[in-house]
N, C-alpha and C positions, 0 to 999 in steps of 0.2 A: 353361679358361673355364667360367663358371657356366652351367648349362643355363637358357636363357630361358624354357622351358616351366615349369620348377620355380619360377623367379622370378615368372612370371605367375600361377601357381597360388597362390603365397604371398600376392601382392597381393590376389587375389580373396578369399582366406580372410580377410585382414585387413579388407577392405571389408565382407564379410558380418558379421564380428564387430562392426564399428563400428555397423552398422545394426540389429544384433540387439537384442532386448529384454533389459533388465537385470532379473534375477529380483526378485520381491517378497519380503518377509520371511516367515518361517515362522509357522504358526498359534501355535506355542509362544511366539514372541517377541511376536506380536500380543496374547497373553493378558496381557501386562504393562499394556496400556492399561486404565485403570480400576482397576488393582490397585496395583502399585508405581509406576506412572506415572499421570498424569491421563488422562482419556479423549482428550485432545488430544495427549498424548505428552510433556508436561513432567514434571520431577521433582516428585513430590508433597510431599516434605519441604521444610522451610525450610533456611536456611543455618546454619552452625555457631553464630553469635552471636545468631541470632534476628532480625536486622535484615530478613531476608526470611522471612515466615511460611510455614507449610505451606498448601497449597491444600486448602480444605475444601468446595468446591462453587461458589464465586463468588457474585455477587449474584443475587438472585431478583426476579421481578416484584413491584413495589410497594416496592422498596428506598428510594424517595423519591417525593415528589409529582411527577406529570407533568401539566403544564398546556398545553393546545393543542399537544400533541406535543413539547413541550420537556421534556427530562429534568431532574428535580431532582438536586441534589448530595447523595449519601448521606454525604459527608465534609465538609460545609460548615463544621462547627464546629471542624475541626482547624486547628492552627497549624503553621508550619514547625518542624522539629527544628533546622535551621540553614540558613544561606544561604551558598552558594559565590560568591565574587567574584574579581576579578582579584588581589586582595591575598592571598587564601588558597587559590587554585586549586592551587598546587603541593602543598599538603597532601593534596588529594583526587585527584591526577592519575591514580592507579592505577584509579580508577573513573570516569574521564572519557574521552571519545573525543578523538582528535587534532582533530576538527572543533570540539568544544566548547572545547578549550583555545585553538584559534585564534580563536574568537569572543571569548574573554576578552582576548586580545591586541589584537584589532581594535577592541573597544569596552570598554576598561578601566574607564571611568567609569559605564557604564550597564547592561552585560549582567550578569545575575545568574541563579543557579540555586537557587531555593528548594526545599529537600528536605523532604518530608513523610514521615510513617509509610507504610510499604509495605503495600498491600492487594492480594491476588491476587483481583481482582474478576471475572476472566474466567469466562464461563459460556456454554453453548450448549444448545439443546434435546437431549433424549435421542435423538431420531431422528437428529440430526447425529452424535452420538457413535457410535451404532450403525453409521451409514454409513461413518464413518472407520475403524472397526475392521474392517469387512468389506473395505473397499478396500485396507487395508494389506497383505493377503495376495494381492491380485490385480492391482493397478495396477502397471504396469511402464514404465520409461523406454525410449523408442525414438528412433531418429534421432540417436544420439549425445547423448541427454539433452534433445533439443529438442522432444519430443512425449511423449504418454502413451498407453498402450494399456489396454484394459479399464477405462476411467475412466467407468463408468456410475454411480459412487457420488457424484460431483459435488464432493466437498470433501476438502481436505487429504490428498493421496495418500500422503504419507510421514511419518506421525506419529513414526516412529523413523528419522530421516534418517541416511544413510550418506555423503552427498556434498553439496557446496555447491549444485549445481543443484537438488537435491531441496528445499532450503530456499527457493529462489526459487519453485519450483512451489507449495510450501505457502502462501507469501504470496499468490501470484496466485489460488489456488483457495480461499482461506479462506471460510468461511461468511459471507454478507452479508445473509441474510434473504430475504424474498420480494420479488416485484416492487415497486419503490418509485419515488416521485416526491419530489423535494426542490428547494428554492430555495436557492442558495448565492451567495456573493460571492467574487470573486478581487480581491486588491489588490496593486498594484505601486507602492509609495511611491517618491517621489523621495528624494534624499539628505537633504533637509530635512524629510521626513515627509509632504509634501503628496501626496494621492492622489485618484483618481477610481475608485470601485469598478466592477467589471464584474459584472453580475448574470447568473446562469445558471439556467435551468430544466432540470433533469436527470431523465431517465426511464431506468430500468434494468430490463430484463426478462430472466428466466432461462427457458430452454426448459422445464425441469421444472415451472415454475410457470404455464405457458400452457396453456389448455384446448385450443387448436387445434394443439398441438405435433405435428410429424411427425418422429419419431426418425430416419427415413431421410434427412431434410434437415438436421437439427440435431445430428447425432451429434458433429460437430467444433466446435460452438458452445458457448463457455463462458457468454457473456451478450451481450445487445444493449444498446447505449448510445446515447442521443440527447441532445444538448446544444443548447439554444436560448439565444441571447444576448438578454436582456431589458432590459439597460441597459449603457452609456448610449445615448441615442437614436441617435447616429451609427453604432453597431454593431448596433442592434436588428434582428432579422430574420435574422441569420446562424444557420444550423443545421448541426450536425455529426452524423453517424450512423456508428457503427462496429459491426461484428460481431467480437467478440473470439473467436478460435479457439484450440482446445487445441493442435493441432499446426500452428504457423504456417509451418513449412517445407513441409508437405504442402499447406496452404491458407492463404496469408498473410492477415493481418487485412484485412477489406474495409471501406473507409471512403468516405464521400461528404460533400460540403459543398454547402449551398444558400446562394448569395449573393443577398441581397435586392436589391442594386443591379442585378445582372445578370439576376436572376430566372431562374436556371437551376441545375440540379443537376449537379455534376461529380464525378468520381472524385477521391479525396484520398489518394494513396499516401504523401504526406508526413506523414500522421498516424500516425507510427511512429518508433521509434528516436530519432535526434537531430533530427527535423523540428521546426519551431517550435511551441511550445505556443499554444493559442488565446488571443488577446488578451493576451499575456503580455509585450509590449514586449521580446521577445528574452531574457527572464530565466529561461526554462525550456525544456526539450526536451519532446517528446511523451511520452517514457518517464519523465519526472520525476513525472508525475501518479501518485497513489497511492504515492509515493516510488520505485516502480519498477513498470513494466507492460510487457507485450509479450513477444516471442520472446526467449529467452535465448541465441540462437545466436552472437552476436557476441563473447561473452566466455567465457573459461575461468574456472570457478567453483571456488575453493579453500575447502574447509571448514577453518577454523582451530580451532574448538572453542567452548566455553562460557566466559563470564566474567560478573562482576557489574559493572554500571555504573548510573549515574543517568540515567534516561530519562523523557521526558514521560509522565505516566500519570494516569488518573482525572481528566482535564482537563475536568470538567463546567463549571467557571466560564467557560471559554473559549467555550462555546456558549450561555451564558445570555442570554435576551432582555432581561435587565436592563442588559446592556452594549451600547453602540453600537460600531460599527467604529472610531470615533475613540478609544474607550477602549483598544482593543487595539493599534492601529497607532502605532508610534513611529519616529523616525528610526533607521535601522540594523537594528532588530530588533523583535519583538513586545514588548509591555509585560510585563516579568517580574512585575509586581504580580499579574497574573492567571494566571500559569503555575504548574504543579505538577509536580514531579519526584519520583520514588521510586526506590529501589534494587531492581533486578530482574535476574534472570539472562537473558542473551541468547545467541543463537548468532551467532558472528562468521564472516562469509564475505567473501572477497576476489574480486572480479571483475576480470580483466585482459583487455584487448582482444586478440583473437586476431591473429596475424600476417596482414596483408593485409586485415583487417576495418576498416571506417571508422566512427568515432564521435568526437564532440568530447570525450567522457570516456574517457581512456585506462585509467583504473582507478576502480573503485567499491568502497569498503570499507563493508560493510553489517552492521547489527546487528538481528537478528530477536528479538522478544519470545518467550520460550519458551512462554508460556501461550496466546498468540493466533496466533502465526506472522506477525503484522503487523510490518512494518519500523518501527523506532523512530528509528534514526539512519542516515544514509548520508553518507559523505565522498566527494566527487568530485574526481578529479585530472585535470589537463590533460596534453597530450602531452609536456610538459617534466618531468612528475612533480611539479608544484606543486599543492598543495591549493587548489582553486578555489571549489567550492560545498559548502555544508553543509546537509543536509536534516534536519528534525526532524518527526516525526509525533506530534502531541499526541493520544494515545489516550484513549478513554473506552469503557466497556461500556454498551451499550443493554440494560439489565436487563429491559426489557419484551419485547424481541425475541430476546435471547440472542445478540448479535453484538458484535464489536469494531468501532469506527468511529473516524474521525479528526475531532476537534473543529476542528482546524486542521492544515494541512500547510504548513510554512514552508521556503523554500529561500533560503539566504543566500549572496550573491556576495561573497566576501572581497576580491576585486580591485576590483569596481565600487563597493563600499560601499552596495549596494542589496539588496533582497530582494523575494520574492514570497510571498504567503500565499493558500492556497486553502481551500475547504470551510467558510467562515464562514457561519453561519446566524443570527447574532444579530439581524439586522434583517429576517429573513423573517417573513411573516405567520403561519406555523405551522411546526412541526417536520416531520421526514421522515414521509411517509405511505406505509405499507406495504400489502401485499395489494391492489395495483392490478390491475384486471382487464384486463391487456394481452393482445393477440393478436399474432401475427406481422405482421399488416397495419399495426400501429402502428410497425413498424420496417422500413419499406421505403423505398427512394429516392423513390418516388412520393409518399410521405406527407410528405416534407420540405417540399415547396412549401406545403402547407396550414399547416404549423407556422411557416413563415417569412413568411407574408403580414403586411404591416404597412400 
């Protein structure tokens, strides 16, 4: 018989190994950042036929006219190189995702992908590049990849990723600028295209940008998020608050909701994983926001590699104040007349639900833009292995702030024939306002009541 003491010692060793920190990259490897690689970790050179250009620094402040906080389009004069439709999709299938191909089949007469010249417009402040390079040699995965240690550099801990979960962390921790305030709309059209927009006032604060920050209390806080519903009238006054944590196994996301009708604040543990999204008519989960957010612990993340695909990019037209929501929203999908796709390199990662874990999505197939680490496409599969929902993040570079943002986040339900779109700012009174003077007192459960009074 095998010695139980030896078996027990082996199990303990394996347990310790699983919780141990995974080593960061060497200084020699980090020196590639800004030399053979971009400061963010992407390949600097273009592709073989020149359809993806080399990265030469990205867009700079003043790249186009900015009016009332709305970014002008540096590429407004460009025309599509070609348009992919259901009729010719087979010709381009090697550079399309299964989700995009499924949308052509679901909406053969209306869904289109207009492909424009590729521009590697991504750029960030030099201080962010310096922080990423410093963190690359010190940040480590802990708790089986579900947390980070030594993450005092704040952004993109794995610019030279070695595993799928590192890509997930890069997306979640990408640079988003300073404290900001924005007004956005979420739309969930009916099958015939009719919709009633839900208006949000969103405040986001970062501990490193707060003058009263206490590192001893915020060391595990990535950011603070407050969402106030400001339209329609029947929903006005509902306020959600969340503290997004770095290690959500050590300290799960803290969330609260103020209900104007009940006039009370309550804990909201459902604002995570596959809990229902705010005012979304059941069309998205809590972790569908930002195309993916929250703790990565319920999935095994497999890094598949890099490939070239057509993704939404430089989507300035989609956030133009010259357009109304009705110009963008069409039955089944967003109006392709205002979309822009480009050929870019992406990292491909497959997330598979762990045995015994619970989530409505059994598998998530994810495509991360190499220049920004932001998710561009996500295919969601149900428990039967059927492709269910397709997410697209219509990216643009805020060349004034040096950040990548979503002009729109769309989530298409192939089975229901409906979709949801978030982050629309077209009818807002002004664009996103950065450098907000927030303090920790602006993000307390007690402050929710004041925000929700109507």
